[in-house]
C-alpha positions in Angstrom: 129.5 107.7 87.5 131.9 109.3 90.0 135.3 108.2 90.9 134.2 106.1 93.9 131.4 104.3 92.1 133.7 103.5 89.2 136.5 102.3 91.5 134.0 100.1 93.4 132.6 98.7 90.2 136.1 97.8 88.9 136.9 96.1 92.2 133.7 94.1 92.1 134.5 93.0 88.6 138.0 91.9 89.7 136.5 90.2 92.8 134.2 88.1 90.6 137.1 87.1 88.4 139.2 86.1 91.5 136.3 84.3 93.1 136.6 86.3 96.3 134.3 85.4 99.2 131.4 87.9 99.3 132.0 88.9 102.9 135.7 89.6 102.2 134.7 91.6 99.1 132.3 93.8 101.1 134.9 94.3 103.9 137.5 95.4 101.4 135.2 98.1 100.0 134.8 99.7 103.5 137.7 102.1 104.6 139.4 101.4 107.8 138.9 105.0 108.9 137.5 108.2 107.4 138.7 111.5 108.7 137.0 114.9 107.9 138.3 118.0 109.5 137.6 121.8 109.3 140.6 124.0 108.7 140.2 127.7 109.4 143.1 130.0 108.7 143.7 133.8 108.6 144.4 135.0 105.2 147.2 137.6 104.6 144.6 140.4 104.8 143.4 139.2 108.2 140.1 137.7 107.0 139.2 134.1 108.2 138.5 131.4 105.6 137.6 127.8 106.2 138.4 124.7 104.2 137.5 121.0 104.6 140.2 118.4 104.7 140.0 114.7 104.4 142.2 111.7 105.2 140.8 108.3 104.2 142.7 105.3 105.6 141.5 102.4 103.5 143.5 99.3 104.6 146.5 98.4 106.8 146.5 94.6 106.5 149.8 94.6 104.6 151.5 97.3 106.6 151.4 101.1 107.3 149.0 103.0 105.1 150.5 105.1 102.3 149.2 107.8 100.0 149.4 111.3 98.9 147.7 114.6 99.9 146.3 116.7 97.2 145.1 120.3 97.2 142.5 120.9 94.5 139.1 122.6 94.3 137.4 119.4 93.3 138.6 117.3 96.3 135.7 115.6 98.0 135.3 112.5 100.2 134.3 110.2 97.3 137.4 111.1 95.3 139.7 110.7 98.3 138.0 107.4 99.2 138.5 106.1 95.7 142.2 107.2 95.6 142.8 105.5 99.1 141.3 102.3 97.9 143.4 102.3 94.7 146.5 102.9 96.8 145.8 99.6 98.6 145.6 97.8 95.3 148.8 99.5 93.9 150.9 98.6 96.9 149.6 95.0 96.8 150.2 94.6 93.0 153.8 95.9 93.4 154.2 93.7 96.5 155.2 96.6 98.7 154.5 96.1 102.4 152.1 99.0 102.8 148.4 99.6 102.8 146.5 102.4 101.2 145.4 105.9 102.2 144.8 109.3 100.6 144.2 112.8 101.7 143.2 116.2 100.4 141.9 119.7 101.0 139.2 121.3 98.9 141.1 124.5 97.9 142.8 126.1 94.9 146.5 126.4 95.8 146.9 129.0 93.0 144.7 131.3 94.9 146.7 131.1 98.1 150.0 132.8 99.0 152.9 130.7 100.3 152.2 131.8 103.8 148.5 131.0 103.5 149.4 127.5 102.1 151.8 127.0 105.1 149.1 128.0 107.6 146.6 125.7 106.0 149.0 122.8 105.9 150.0 123.2 109.5 146.3 123.4 110.7 145.5 120.3 108.7 148.4 118.5 110.3 147.3 119.6 113.8 144.0 118.0 113.1 145.3 114.6 111.9 148.7 114.3 113.6 147.6 111.6 116.0 146.3 109.4 113.2 149.4 109.4 111.0 153.0 108.3 111.6 155.7 106.0 110.3 154.0 102.8 111.6 150.4 104.1 110.9 150.0 106.2 107.8 152.7 108.0 105.7 151.6 110.9 103.5 153.3 112.1 100.3 152.9 114.8 97.7 150.1 114.7 95.2 148.3 117.2 92.9 148.8 120.7 94.2 151.3 119.8 96.9 155.1 119.3 96.8 158.3 118.8 98.8 157.7 122.1 100.7 154.2 120.9 101.7 155.8 117.8 103.1 158.4 119.8 105.0 155.6 121.8 106.7 153.8 118.6 107.7 157.1 117.1 109.0 157.8 120.2 111.1 154.3 120.5 112.5 154.1 116.7 113.3 157.4 116.9 115.0 156.1 119.5 117.4 153.8 116.8 118.8 155.9 113.7 118.4 159.6 114.7 118.3 161.7 114.9 115.2 160.1 112.4 112.8 161.6 112.7 109.3 160.0 109.4 108.2 156.4 110.7 108.8 156.3 111.8 105.1 157.9 110.9 101.8 158.6 113.3 99.0 160.2 115.8 101.4 163.2 118.0 100.5 166.6 116.3 100.1 168.1 118.2 103.0 165.4 116.9 105.3 166.0 113.3 104.3 164.2 113.1 101.0 165.1 110.7 98.2 167.2 111.7 95.2 165.1 111.5 92.0 161.7 111.6 93.8 160.6 114.7 91.9 161.2 113.0 88.5 160.1 109.5 89.5 156.5 109.5 88.2 157.3 111.2 84.9 160.3 108.9 84.3 158.2 105.9 85.2 155.9 106.7 82.3 158.8 106.7 79.9 160.5 103.6 81.3 157.2 101.6 81.1 156.6 102.9 77.6 160.1 102.0 76.5 159.7 98.5 77.9 156.5 98.0 75.9 158.1 99.2 72.7 161.0 96.9 73.2 158.7 93.9 73.0 157.9 95.1 69.4 161.4 96.0 68.4 160.6 99.7 68.6 161.8 102.7 70.6 160.6 106.1 71.8 162.2 107.8 68.8 159.9 105.9 66.4 156.7 107.5 67.8 154.6 110.7 68.3 153.3 111.7 71.7 150.5 113.9 73.0 150.8 115.0 76.7 147.8 116.3 78.7 149.1 118.2 81.7 152.4 120.0 82.0 153.0 120.1 85.7 155.6 118.1 87.5 154.8 114.7 85.9 154.0 116.0 82.4 157.2 118.1 82.2 159.5 115.3 83.3 157.8 112.9 80.9 158.0 115.4 78.0 161.7 116.2 78.7 162.6 112.5 78.9 160.7 111.7 75.7 162.4 114.6 73.9 165.8 113.6 75.1 165.2 110.1 73.7 164.3 111.4 70.3 160.5 111.1 70.6 158.3 113.7 69.0 155.9 115.5 71.3 153.4 117.0 68.9 150.8 118.5 71.4 150.8 119.6 75.0 148.3 121.2 77.4 148.2 122.8 80.8 145.8 125.0 82.7 146.4 127.9 80.3 145.5 126.1 77.1 146.9 123.7 74.5 149.5 123.9 71.8 150.6 121.7 68.9 153.4 121.4 66.3 153.1 118.4 64.0 156.9 118.6 63.4 157.6 118.2 67.1 157.7 120.7 69.9 161.2 121.7 71.3 160.6 120.7 74.9 163.7 122.4 76.2 162.6 125.7 74.7 159.1 125.2 76.0 160.4 124.6 79.5 162.5 127.8 79.3 159.4 129.7 78.1 157.3 128.2 80.9 159.8 129.3 83.5 159.7 132.9 82.3 155.9 133.0 81.6 154.4 132.5 85.0 154.7 128.7 84.9 152.4 128.3 81.9 152.9 127.3 78.3 150.5 129.8 76.8 151.9 132.0 73.9 154.9 129.7 73.2 156.2 130.8 69.8 157.4 127.4 68.7 153.8 126.0 68.4 150.3 127.0 67.5 147.4 127.2 69.9 144.7 124.5 69.7 141.4 123.8 71.4 142.2 121.9 74.7 139.1 119.8 74.2 140.7 118.4 71.0 143.9 117.4 72.6 142.7 113.9 73.8 141.5 113.1 70.3 144.5 114.4 68.5 146.0 111.7 66.3 149.2 110.3 67.9 151.0 107.0 68.7 151.0 107.5 72.5 148.6 109.5 74.6 149.9 110.5 78.0 147.3 112.0 80.3 149.1 113.7 83.2 146.2 115.9 84.6 143.0 114.9 86.4 141.6 111.4 86.2 138.6 110.1 84.2 139.7 111.5 80.8 140.0 108.2 79.1 136.3 107.9 78.4 134.6 105.6 75.8 134.6 108.4 73.2 138.4 109.1 73.5 139.2 105.4 73.5 137.1 104.6 70.5 138.7 107.5 68.6 142.2 106.1 69.2 141.0 102.6 68.3 140.2 103.8 64.8 143.4 105.6 63.9 146.6 104.0 62.5 150.0 104.2 64.1 153.4 102.7 63.6 153.5 99.8 66.1 149.9 99.7 67.5 146.6 101.3 66.9 147.4 103.5 69.9 149.1 103.3 73.3 147.7 104.9 76.5 150.2 105.7 79.3 147.8 106.9 82.0 149.4 108.6 85.0 146.6 109.7 87.3 144.8 107.0 89.2 141.3 106.0 87.8 142.3 107.7 84.5 140.1 105.3 82.6 136.3 105.5 83.2 134.3 102.3 83.9 132.4 102.4 80.5 135.7 102.9 78.6 137.4 99.8 80.1 136.0 97.3 77.6 137.3 99.4 74.7 140.8 98.8 75.9 140.8 95.0 75.7 141.1 94.5 71.9 144.2 92.9 70.5 145.8 95.7 68.7 145.6 98.4 71.4 147.8 98.8 74.5 147.2 100.5 77.8 150.0 100.7 80.3 148.5 100.1 83.7 148.4 103.4 85.6 148.7 101.5 88.9 152.2 100.3 87.9 153.3 103.6 86.4 152.7 105.3 89.7 154.8 103.0 91.8 
């Protein structure tokens, strides 16, 4: 079951519980607008290469649509559609006056130079500029994009509409961005986990953590957990996975990463492990910060069987639709806690 099918099934399950009118249910499953564009750019060597970009605008009933833009090889219309729909539900649950949207380009940003990424971003903006805007649809960074990407969008959009700093969020501070935006999602994971522990008279320092993904979100979460005395015992990124049952020195790992091409491979303070074993490594708190869909039934049932200090296990899912449809029933038993990813992302 792909991301869109799982998202639709979860929505239909919620609609039945809420007793939604069938016509309203059907209308909420259909996006307001689906945009698909072709983006051809010259590479640094002069050759032309084409990419496909998407912007799915799901719903604007509660206000301007809001949602990130991701650059990743696996971006496709179904994934973007699911993410756009989930943005609608997230803003509604948090009672923020926005609707939901999402965008993406099917590319691997690691294979592109800075100048190639800029050209791709500007061409994509040229194709969608008349369909976004502060009162219409406000993009933001997501996987594979960052503040610099938003700066390029802002600049290109402003060529058509005049200076418009509010057309994107997550832009650089000197262009009107928000202080703390870079750390917000990773810190949100920690704040929500702290709040849950407080209900049981526990704290971060009482628990062990496994973090999948060591990009922006994973690094901020790991750093904050480490600073609060928590023990991060395993971490993974695109280069592999490492573990240290006595706890990984996160500050030393961050320093190693900065001097090692941005990856954690070969860190001397931990031993290598099979990345496939990371999600079923015994811990108190599992924090998935990479792609969605990793909390499948197998992973959930494994953690339901292990013992931990305050609960059987806690999941702090960061990416949207982190939990697969078939795994959801496994997360409803009494002694198991899952922090809602929709709230962690707000």
